Each structure stands twice: as structure tokens, then as C-alpha cells.
N, C-alpha and C positions, 0 to 999 in steps of 0.2 A: 238476296243474300242473307237477310235477317231470319229467313225461315230455315236455313240449312242446319243450324244446331238442333232445332226441334225435330226436323225430319230425320237427322242422323240418330237422335235418341229414340225416336219412334221405331225406326227400322231395326235398331239394335235390340230393343225389347221384343218387337214382333218376331224377329228371326230366332232369337234366343228362346223365347217361350214356345214358339212353334216347334223348334227342335226338341225341347223337353217333352212336349205332348206326343209328338210323332214317335220318339224313341222309347216311350213308355217310362220316362223318368218320374212321371206323376201317376199315381194309382187312380183307378176309376172313382169318381165322386170326390176327388181331392179339392178342397175349398181354397180359393185364391182371393186376396184382397188387393185393391189398388195400392194401398199403402205398403203392403208386403212386397208386391211386384216392384214398386218404385225403389224400395230399399235394396232389394236383391240386385237390381240393375243400376243402381245409383242415379236414378232419374226422378223428376217430379211426377206428380200424379197425372198430369195432362198426357204425356206420351204413353204412360202405362194404360190410361183409359182408352186411348186410340188403338193401341195394340190389342187390348181385350175386345174392343168393338169389332175389329177386323177379324180376329180369330173366332169370335162368336159367329160371325157371318159365314165363316168357312166350316163351321161345325166342330172346330177343335175344342171349343169351350161351350158350356151351357150357362144361360143366365135366367134365373127365376124371375117371377113377377116382382119380387121384393128387391131384385138387383143382386142376389147372391150368385157368385160366379164359381163354377166347378168344372172339372173335367168330365167328359161324358160317361154315364153309366148306361150301357146298352143292354136292352132286353134281347131275347132270342130272335124275335122277328127282325129287329134292326140289324143284328149281327148277320143273319142269313141274307138280308138284303144287300148289305155291304160286301159280303163274301161273293155274292152272285155278280155284283158289279166288277169285282176283281177278276172273277173267272171269265168275264167277257172281255175286259180291257187288256189284261196282262198277256194272254196268248196272242192277241192281235198285235200288241206292241212288240212282243218277242219275234213274231213272224216278220214284221217290218224291219226289225233290227237284223234279222238273219241275212238279209240281202247285203248288208254293210258290215257284217261281222268279219273280223280278221284274227289272225293267230295272236297278236299282241293283246287284243281285247279279251280273248278267251283265257290267255295266260293271266291277265290281270284279275279276271273273275275267279280263277283257280286260287290265287293268293288270298283274295277276300274270303273265299269259301273255307280255306284252311283256318283263318282267323275266326270265322263263324263257328266252325266245328270245335275250336278250343273254348269258345264262350259257352257252348252247350256242355262240354265236358266239365267245365268249372262251375256250371250252374249260375251263369251271370246273365240274367234275362235282359237287362238293358243293353249290354254289349251284343247279345244275340240279336235283338231287334235292330240295333243300329247297323250291324254288319249284314244282316239279312236284307234290309232295305238297300244298303249300298250295293250288294250283289245284284239285286233286281234293277236298280236305277242305272248302274253301269251299263247293263245290256240295253235298257229302254232308251237311253240317250242316243244310241245309234239308230233308233227308229226315225229320228228327226220328225217327231210328231208332238210338238210342244203342247198343243191344246189337249190331246189325249193324256199326255203325262201329267199335265196340270190337274185334270179331273181325277186321275188316279191318286195323286198326292193328297187331295182332299179326303179321299177314302182312307188312305193310310193314317192321316191325321186323326180321323174319328175313331179308328181302331187301336191307336197306339196304347192308351191306358189299359184297354181290355186285353190286348196281347201281352202286356206286362203281367197282368193277373193270371193269364193262361199259363205262360211259361214258368211262372213262380210256382203254380200249383202242380204242374206236371213233373217238375224236377227230373227231366230227361238228362241223360249223360252221353247219349249217342245221337249224332245228327241224323235227321231224316234223309232218305236216299235221293230225294227229288232234285236237289241241286246238282248232284253227280249226273243224274239223268239229263238235266238241262245242258250241262257241259258236253256230255257225249253227243247229244243231238246237234249242238252247235258245231262240234268238230266234224260230224258227218254231213252237215248241211241238210238235215232231215226236218223239214217244216212240220210234218204231221207229228213226229215224235216230240218235237219241241213244244208244240201246242199242248199235247197230252201231258207232258211233264209239268208245264206251268199250271195247267188246270188241276192236276193232282196236288201240287205244292200248295196252291191256294185253298183248296177245299179240305185238306187234311186237318188244318187248324179248326175249321168249322165243326168237324165231327167231334173233336176233343171238347170244344166249347159246349156242345149239346149233349155230351156224355154225362 
């Protein structure tokens, strides 16, 4: 029982910091200190240190030889590698989810997509990333493939800060068409169209990053 308060503090810091990184709330190369993390979450340095260690192991944070902790700054090769992993995993997860998709799920995704489109129009990159991931995760949870989804989330973690920089730079005001294509494929029960729409959605961002 004596370990519970520490475990609770560690989990709270880990989950909170993980969400900040994944949703692009922190820019690429953003420096973090244990003291600053502890102050932000109202905890001692020990749970902050354990959360950083765990997130570093997942690739969400980088630690230099001197112990400096930052969010990832990805080069083109690394971005291409992570995008390739997404292009492999996400169509497969979507295909598995298609077997269990129902109208209520698709309707829920429609609502999320409307929120996502508003974030694009208002040029709110963090809200865009958050709702974009929510759109995808809502579908992939129906795949009932937790190991595969867990692998994908580590990729999303590593890409979060970079995606924030991308959408900030693009300043787009209209949403890409691929979410609409995904929804249409789900309603039609078309596996091939769903896989294609997911692959296009994932790879478009890569083309912008390399432009």
C-alpha cells in the first residue's frame, strides 16, 4: 500500500506528458527538466524521473549523453521510416475493424471528423492532431488487436512534435479528403477502398514534410 501514492503520481505524470507529446503540444527539440516536469504536475523529482525514463524508452523523448531531455527532432529518413510503419499498420487495423464496424461507430467518427475539420479551418494544429488521432483510434479499437495498436501508438508518439511543426507551417484551412473517403468505404463495407484511403491519408503528410 505504501507504493500506491508514488505509483499514482508516476502514472499521472507519464500519461499527461505522453499526451502532450503525442498531440504535438510540445515542439520538436523542446527541452524538459525533471524540476520543471515535477512543478508542472505537482510531484517530486522521483516520479518525474521514472516517467521520463519510460517515455524515453518508447521514443517519445530523447536523452543526450549529458542527460539533457528533449522531444524528438526527426530527420527525413526517420520520418519516412515511421510513415512507412504507419502505412503498413493502419490499413491492416482498419481492415480488421471493418468486420466489427457498425453504424453507431461510423456516426461517432463523423462527429469527430467534423470537429477535426473545424480545427483545420481555425488553424489549431494541436486540436487537429488530437482529433485526427481520436478519429483513427476510434476505428482501430474495433480491430481488437491491442498489440498492433500499441505498436502504432509508439509511432504516433514519436511523430507528435513533428506533426505539430508540419501543420503549423502548412496553415491549411480545408481538411484533406481522406477521412471522408475512409467513412465512405466503411459505410460501403469496401475493404480495398478502406485500405487505400488509409494509406493515402498516412502518406500525404510525408509528402508535405519532404516538400
